[in-house]
N, C-alpha and C positions, 0 to 999 in steps of 0.2 A: 462546505459551500458557504459563501458570505451573504448575509442577509442585511438589507437596509429597511428600516421601518419608517414609513411616511404617513403622516396624519393630515388629511385634507380638512380645511376649516375656512368658514366664511361667516360674516356677520349677518348677511341678508337672507337668513332662512325664512321661508314664507310663513310658517306657523308660529315661530318664536324668535323674532328678530333679536340679534345680539346675544344669542344663547352661549356661544363659546366663552364669553367674558362674565357670565353669571357666576357669582361666587358661592362656594360651599366651604365651610371651615376656613374662610379667608383666602381661598385660592380659587382661581377661575376653573371652569369645567375643562377647558382645553389644557391647562397646565396639570390638572389631575390626570388626564388621559396620557399626557407626555410622560409624567412620572411613572405611571403604570407600565407604559411601554419600555421605559428604561429598566424598571425592576425585572421585566421579563428576561432581560439580558441576552437577547438573541442577535443584536447588532446595533449600529448607530441609529439614532432617532432624530427626525426632523419634522416640524410642522410645516405643511405647505399651505400658506394662507393668502387670500386675496386682499386682506386688509392690514394696513400698517399697524393698527391698534393690537391685532392679534400677535403679530410678529414682536412688537414691543413687550407685550404681556409675557409671552413665552420666554423671551430673553431676560426680562427682569427677574423671572423666577428660575433662572439658571439653565434654561433649555436652549435649543437651537431651532431656528425657523427661517424659512425662505419665502420671500414675497413673490407671488405668482400673479398672472394677469386676471382680470375679472371677466374674461370672455370664455372661460372653460365651461362646457356644458354639463360635465359630471365630475365627481370626485376623482375618478380614475384619470381623466384628462388633466386634472390639476396635479396629481402626484407624478404623472409622466413629465409634465413641464418642470417640476422640481427635480426629478431624476436627471433630466437633461442638463439643467442648470448646475447640478452638482458635478456632472462630468465624470462620474465614477465608473471606470471600465472593469473594476475588479468585482463588482456586485453581480451575484447570480440569481438571488431571490429578492423580490421587493414585496414587503408586507404593507398592505393598505389597511390601516386601523381607523375606525370611525372616531371622529373628534367629539361625538356626543354620547359615548358609552363609558363613563368613568368606572362602572362596576364590572367591566369585562374581567373574567377570571384569568389570572396570570398563567396557570397551568394549561388553560385552553389555548392561549397564544403560543406557548412553548410547544404544545402537542402538535398544533397545525404546522409550525415551522419544522419540527422533527419529522413529521410525516412527509412533508415536501422534500426534505433532504434525502430521506430513506427511499422514497418511491420514484423520485425525479419526475413527478407529474408536471403538467403545464400550468395548472391553476387550481388552487385549493381554497376551501372555505369551511365554515363551521355551521352546525345546526344542533338544536337541542330538542329533546323530547317534549311533546305538547301534553301538558297535564290539565290545562284549562280549556274546556271545549268551546268557549266563546272565541278563542283564537282563530278557529277555522273560518268564521264569518267576518272577523275583524280585518278590514282592508289595510289598516296601518301596520299589521303584523305580516311580514312576508313569509310564505311557506315554500319549502323545497320538497320535491318528490325525488326519492333516490331509487336506483335500480335494485338495491338490496337493503335490508334493514341495517340501521347503524348500530355498531357496538364499539367498544374501546379499540379493538384490533383492526376493524375494517376501514376502508377509505374508498367507498363506492362512488360511482359517477352520479351526478345530478341529471335527472331526466327533464325536469322543468321547474320553473319558479313562478309563483302566482300570489296574488293578494287575497283571493277568496277561493274557497274550495267547497264543493257541495257535499262530498262524503268524506268521512273520516277514514283514515287508513293507517296501517302500521308503518308504511313507508312515506308518510308525510310528517315533516319536522318544521320547527320554528327556525327560519334562516337568520343567522347573525351576520351583521354587516362587517365582516372582516375577510380580506382576500390575501392570498399569498401567490404572487405571480413569478413564474420563471421570467427573468428579465427580457428574454427574446420574445416571449409570448406577450408581455406587456406592450412591447413595440408593435407587434402585429395587431393586438386588440385596438390600439389607438389609431392604426391606419384605416380601420373600417369606419364607414359612416354610421351614425346612429340608425339602428334598424327600426322599422315600423312597430314591431313587437315591443321593442324597448321603450319607444316613445309612448305608445298606447298604455302600457302597464306601469310606466315610470320605474323600470327596473333595468339598470345598465348591464347586469349580468346576462340578460337575454341576448345582448349583442354578441357575447362570446358564443353562446349556444347556436345562435343563428348563423355564425360563421365557422362552425365546426371546431371550436375550441372546447375541449372537454373540461368540465369542472368536477373535481373530486371533493367529497364532503366527509369531514371528520366529526365525530360526536363530541359535543361540548358538555362539560359537567353541569354548567348552569346557564340560565336564560336571562341575561341582564336586561334591565329596562333601558331603552335609549331615551334621550331628552328630546321629545318632539313638541311637547305642549307645556304650558305652565303647570298643569297637574303632574306631568312626569317629573318636572324639575322639583316640585315640592316633595314628591314621593322619594326621589333619589337623595335630596337634601336631608330629609328626615333619617333615611337609612345611614348615610355617611356620617351625619353628626352623631348618631347613636353609636356607631362603630368606633368613633374617635374618642369617646368618653373614657 
């Protein structure tokens, strides 16, 4: 099966405007993510950006990018626009990789892709074990409840996604913002209006569940920090600069 990796990106993030172009070790965050996706070696990689500055930055650093409109409501809408613009009929799987997670584990990306190829599921994602109990109440950290406990071999269905949860459970995990769509399912997903549940919780994956699209979850080896705030950026910068010494 042929996979296409698309990375949605925009400058107008509410909490940290301009974050895709913030630099670590002389390279923008979005270009770090692009290079990570290329290293995973699962298919061609494109950034789907609503800003010309992002497109220019990615291309300047040897990557490929597509300019999309600024009217997309979610990252998935943006990658679908890019997918249509590319006009690739040979693609069976579309991987949606977050543009603000430069520390995403390569093996986790490859594992999700392999599980989707092997099981031929509609939509797959990743989740990691929660070791820090403050995660349960932290609304910035999305949780997923699965029908069975996650391990390396299983790929169970997600029952629900939420920002806050009252009780800890063995089947609650830290959801990572990465999705792998069957191309036909991506078309279907985009055809649905945003659901009330999705808008209320600010979680676009709920649109899939609300429209009976099943989401399967693979266990991730690590739980990378995403860049949402200035503090996140400083923490990731420190880690990446230390690793590059």
